Residue frames as a rotation matrix with the C-alpha (Angstrom) as fourth column:
MET 1
0.584 0.812 0.007 -0.01
0.812 -0.584 -0.010 -0.03
-0.004 0.011 -1.000 0.01
LEU 2
-0.085 -0.593 0.801 1.11
0.483 -0.728 -0.487 3.53
0.872 0.345 0.348 -0.58
ALA 3
-0.754 -0.247 -0.609 1.97
0.651 -0.409 -0.639 5.94
-0.091 -0.878 0.469 2.19
GLN 4
0.222 0.939 -0.261 -0.77
0.897 -0.302 -0.323 8.31
-0.382 -0.163 -0.910 3.20
ALA 5
0.107 -0.248 -0.963 1.27
-0.023 -0.969 0.247 11.21
-0.994 -0.004 -0.109 1.84
SER 6
-0.752 -0.374 0.543 1.31
0.484 0.245 0.840 10.00
-0.448 0.894 -0.003 -1.74
PRO 7
-0.782 0.460 -0.421 -0.53
-0.587 -0.770 0.248 11.99
-0.210 0.441 0.872 -4.34
TRP 8
-0.590 0.607 -0.532 -2.70
-0.103 0.597 0.796 8.94
0.800 0.525 -0.290 -5.23
TYR 9
-0.519 0.373 -0.769 -3.76
0.845 0.358 -0.397 8.54
0.128 -0.856 -0.501 -1.55
VAL 10
-0.766 0.209 -0.609 -4.58
0.073 -0.911 -0.405 12.24
-0.639 -0.355 0.682 -1.37
HIS 11
-0.766 0.502 -0.401 -6.62
-0.557 -0.209 0.804 11.99
0.320 0.839 0.440 -4.63
ALA 12
-0.497 0.560 -0.663 -8.52
0.369 0.828 0.422 8.92
0.785 -0.035 -0.618 -3.29
LEU 13
-0.623 0.250 -0.742 -9.21
0.737 -0.132 -0.663 10.71
-0.264 -0.959 -0.102 0.06
LYS 14
-0.816 0.344 -0.464 -10.63
-0.412 -0.910 0.049 13.82
-0.406 0.231 0.884 -1.77
ARG 15
-0.627 0.607 -0.489 -12.88
-0.470 0.207 0.858 11.65
0.622 0.768 0.155 -3.91
THR 16
-0.530 0.381 -0.758 -14.04
0.663 0.743 -0.090 9.58
0.529 -0.550 -0.646 -0.90
MET 17
-0.770 0.175 -0.614 -14.85
0.410 -0.601 -0.686 12.72
-0.489 -0.780 0.391 1.07
ALA 18
-0.864 0.403 -0.301 -16.88
-0.502 -0.657 0.562 14.05
0.029 0.637 0.770 -1.80
SER 19
0.206 0.909 -0.364 -19.30
-0.810 0.367 0.457 11.08
0.549 0.200 0.812 -1.70
PRO 20
-0.593 -0.639 0.491 -18.39
-0.804 0.432 -0.408 8.90
0.048 -0.637 -0.770 1.31
ALA 21
-0.474 0.448 0.758 -21.44
-0.330 0.708 -0.624 6.72
-0.816 -0.547 -0.188 1.62
ALA 22
0.453 0.669 -0.589 -22.83
-0.760 -0.056 -0.647 6.65
-0.466 0.741 0.483 -1.91
PRO 23
0.186 -0.338 0.923 -22.33
0.336 0.904 0.263 3.41
-0.923 0.261 0.282 -3.77
LEU 24
-0.573 -0.444 -0.689 -20.66
-0.469 -0.512 0.720 3.95
-0.673 0.735 0.085 -7.10
PRO 25
0.623 0.779 -0.076 -22.84
-0.447 0.274 -0.852 3.41
-0.642 0.564 0.519 -10.23
VAL 26
-0.037 -0.583 0.811 -21.61
0.558 0.661 0.501 1.04
-0.829 0.472 0.301 -12.90
PRO 27
-0.313 -0.087 -0.946 -20.60
-0.500 -0.831 0.242 3.13
-0.807 0.549 0.216 -15.85
GLY 28
0.702 0.701 0.123 -22.23
-0.202 0.362 -0.910 2.56
-0.683 0.614 0.396 -19.23
ARG 29
0.868 -0.481 -0.121 -18.91
-0.090 0.087 -0.992 2.67
0.488 0.872 0.032 -21.11
MET 30
0.548 -0.777 -0.310 -15.40
0.771 0.325 0.548 1.67
-0.325 -0.539 0.777 -20.35
GLU 31
0.970 -0.227 0.083 -13.04
-0.182 -0.912 -0.367 4.70
0.159 0.341 -0.926 -20.37
TRP 32
0.480 -0.872 -0.102 -9.30
0.793 0.480 -0.375 4.66
0.376 0.099 0.921 -20.99
THR 33
-0.687 -0.648 0.328 -8.60
0.451 -0.734 -0.508 8.30
0.570 -0.201 0.797 -20.00
THR 34
-0.606 0.423 -0.674 -10.06
0.552 -0.387 -0.739 10.97
-0.573 -0.819 0.001 -17.81
ARG 35
-0.685 0.443 -0.578 -11.78
-0.658 -0.717 0.230 12.44
-0.313 0.538 0.783 -20.97
PRO 36
-0.093 0.754 0.651 -15.07
-0.083 0.645 -0.759 10.69
-0.992 -0.125 0.002 -21.46
HIS 37
0.813 0.482 0.327 -15.62
0.193 0.307 -0.932 9.03
-0.549 0.821 0.156 -24.86
SER 38
0.413 -0.761 -0.500 -12.01
-0.907 -0.393 -0.151 9.52
-0.082 0.516 -0.853 -25.82
GLY 39
-0.689 -0.722 -0.068 -10.62
-0.724 0.681 0.112 6.34
-0.035 0.126 -0.991 -27.35
PRO 40
-0.405 0.543 -0.736 -12.13
-0.294 0.685 0.667 2.90
0.866 0.486 -0.118 -27.78
GLY 41
0.282 0.618 0.733 -14.46
-0.946 0.051 0.320 1.17
0.160 -0.784 0.600 -25.42
ALA 42
0.067 -0.255 0.965 -14.46
-0.533 0.808 0.251 -2.48
-0.844 -0.531 -0.081 -24.19
GLU 43
0.947 0.321 0.002 -14.75
-0.178 0.529 -0.830 -3.67
-0.267 0.786 0.558 -27.85
ILE 44
0.356 -0.897 -0.262 -10.99
-0.821 -0.166 -0.547 -3.28
0.447 0.410 -0.795 -28.16
LEU 45
-0.334 -0.485 0.808 -10.63
-0.853 0.521 -0.040 -6.24
-0.402 -0.702 -0.588 -25.74
GLY 46
-0.995 -0.072 0.073 -12.40
-0.031 0.888 0.460 -8.62
-0.098 0.455 -0.885 -28.03
PRO 47
-0.563 0.818 -0.118 -15.86
-0.396 -0.141 0.908 -9.51
0.726 0.558 0.403 -29.34
ASP 48
0.548 0.784 -0.292 -16.94
-0.100 0.408 0.908 -11.73
0.830 -0.468 0.302 -26.44
LEU 49
-0.439 -0.751 0.493 -15.75
-0.552 -0.208 -0.808 -11.09
0.709 -0.627 -0.323 -22.89
CYS 50
0.569 0.764 0.305 -18.31
-0.744 0.319 0.588 -13.30
0.352 -0.561 0.750 -21.19
ARG 51
0.982 -0.148 0.121 -16.59
0.025 0.725 0.688 -15.47
-0.190 -0.672 0.716 -18.54
LYS 52
0.393 -0.911 0.127 -13.17
0.381 0.036 -0.924 -14.28
0.837 0.411 0.361 -19.67
ARG 53
0.568 -0.291 -0.770 -10.76
0.793 -0.058 0.607 -13.69
-0.221 -0.955 0.198 -16.82
LEU 54
0.424 -0.391 0.817 -9.39
0.356 -0.758 -0.547 -10.08
0.833 0.522 -0.182 -16.82
LEU 55
0.114 -0.430 -0.895 -6.94
0.967 -0.159 0.200 -8.26
-0.228 -0.889 0.398 -14.58
GLU 56
0.635 0.071 0.770 -7.01
0.312 -0.934 -0.172 -4.45
0.707 0.349 -0.615 -14.21
LEU 57
-0.166 -0.792 -0.587 -3.81
0.982 -0.079 -0.172 -3.01
0.090 -0.605 0.791 -12.68
GLY 58
-0.966 -0.172 -0.195 -4.31
0.210 -0.957 -0.198 0.40
-0.153 -0.232 0.961 -11.06
CYS 59
-0.463 0.855 0.235 -8.03
0.795 0.283 0.536 -0.02
0.391 0.435 -0.811 -11.04
GLY 60
-0.879 0.127 0.459 -8.68
-0.263 -0.932 -0.247 3.05
0.397 -0.338 0.853 -8.80
PRO 61
-0.501 0.755 0.423 -12.32
-0.757 -0.145 -0.637 3.09
-0.420 -0.640 0.644 -7.90
GLY 62
-0.729 0.040 0.683 -13.05
0.144 0.985 0.096 0.11
-0.669 0.168 -0.724 -10.18
HIS 63
0.047 0.781 -0.623 -15.22
-0.637 -0.457 -0.621 1.80
-0.769 0.426 0.476 -12.77
ASN 64
-0.164 -0.163 -0.973 -13.79
-0.955 0.271 0.116 -0.23
0.245 0.949 -0.200 -15.68
ALA 65
-0.974 -0.215 -0.067 -13.71
-0.188 0.941 -0.280 -3.44
0.123 -0.260 -0.958 -13.73
ALA 66
-0.512 0.850 0.125 -17.36
-0.048 0.117 -0.992 -3.00
-0.858 -0.514 -0.019 -12.80
HIS 67
0.134 0.475 -0.869 -18.33
-0.892 -0.325 -0.315 -2.18
-0.432 0.818 0.380 -16.34
LEU 68
-0.485 -0.415 -0.769 -16.55
-0.770 0.620 0.151 -5.32
0.414 0.666 -0.621 -17.74
ALA 69
-0.991 0.109 0.081 -18.10
0.048 0.837 -0.545 -7.58
-0.127 -0.536 -0.835 -15.11
THR 70
-0.348 0.933 -0.094 -21.64
-0.024 -0.109 -0.994 -6.19
-0.937 -0.344 0.060 -15.13
ARG 71
0.314 0.587 -0.746 -22.14
-0.670 -0.420 -0.613 -5.33
-0.673 0.692 0.261 -18.76
HIS 72
0.121 -0.352 -0.928 -19.94
-0.907 0.340 -0.247 -7.98
0.403 0.872 -0.279 -20.46
GLY 73
0.925 0.380 0.021 -19.98
-0.354 0.839 0.413 -10.88
0.140 -0.389 0.911 -18.02
ALA 74
0.156 -0.953 -0.262 -16.22
-0.164 0.236 -0.958 -10.94
0.974 0.192 -0.120 -17.50
GLN 75
0.790 -0.104 -0.605 -14.56
0.596 0.366 0.715 -12.24
0.147 -0.925 0.351 -14.38
VAL 76
0.383 -0.582 0.717 -12.52
0.009 -0.774 -0.633 -9.12
0.924 0.248 -0.291 -13.34
THR 77
0.452 -0.364 -0.815 -9.89
0.891 0.129 0.436 -8.74
-0.054 -0.923 0.382 -10.73
GLY 78
0.662 -0.246 0.708 -8.86
0.070 -0.920 -0.385 -5.12
0.747 0.304 -0.592 -9.91
VAL 79
0.212 -0.710 -0.672 -5.66
0.976 0.183 0.114 -4.28
0.042 -0.681 0.732 -8.15
ASP 80
0.555 -0.150 0.818 -4.69
0.050 -0.976 -0.213 -0.86
0.830 0.159 -0.534 -6.72
LEU 81
-0.424 -0.827 -0.369 -1.98
0.544 0.093 -0.834 0.28
0.724 -0.554 0.410 -4.32
VAL 82
-0.818 0.152 0.555 -4.32
-0.446 -0.777 -0.444 2.69
0.364 -0.611 0.703 -2.49
GLY 83
-0.886 0.424 -0.189 -6.58
0.458 0.730 -0.507 0.91
-0.077 -0.536 -0.841 0.00
LEU 84
-0.400 0.771 -0.495 -9.24
-0.170 -0.593 -0.787 3.72
-0.901 -0.231 0.368 -0.17
GLN 85
-0.398 0.238 -0.886 -9.55
-0.914 -0.183 0.362 3.09
-0.077 0.954 0.290 -3.86
VAL 86
-0.881 0.017 -0.472 -10.07
-0.066 0.985 0.159 -0.61
0.468 0.171 -0.867 -3.28
ARG 87
-0.697 0.675 -0.242 -12.78
0.454 0.155 -0.877 0.05
-0.555 -0.721 -0.414 -0.76
ARG 88
-0.256 0.614 -0.747 -14.48
-0.648 -0.682 -0.338 2.43
-0.717 0.397 0.573 -3.30
ALA 89
-0.654 -0.002 -0.756 -14.16
-0.674 0.454 0.582 -0.21
0.342 0.891 -0.299 -6.01
ARG 90
-0.911 0.330 -0.246 -15.96
0.382 0.900 -0.208 -2.79
0.153 -0.283 -0.947 -3.78
SER 91
-0.580 0.759 -0.296 -18.94
-0.071 -0.409 -0.910 -0.46
-0.812 -0.506 0.291 -3.49
HIS 92
-0.655 0.297 -0.694 -19.98
-0.750 -0.148 0.644 -1.18
0.089 0.943 0.320 -7.04
């Protein structure tokens, strides 16, 4: 896990404080960047992701992992170094 002074921890803390108890919604599209609808969606990973095992490194709050699991039926494992982000990801 990262030290609490790391920029990623501070970022996660700010995001968590903004909506501490609200479960995160599953996004309608997988995003590769912080700019919505920039770049390809999940289709770049292949035509059929159902039951495929996927690993997302640096998953943050788990938006993409949740999208791939819920909307495409993939078995996704998300990994992040910031425990706050992992807790947020589990709220999907």
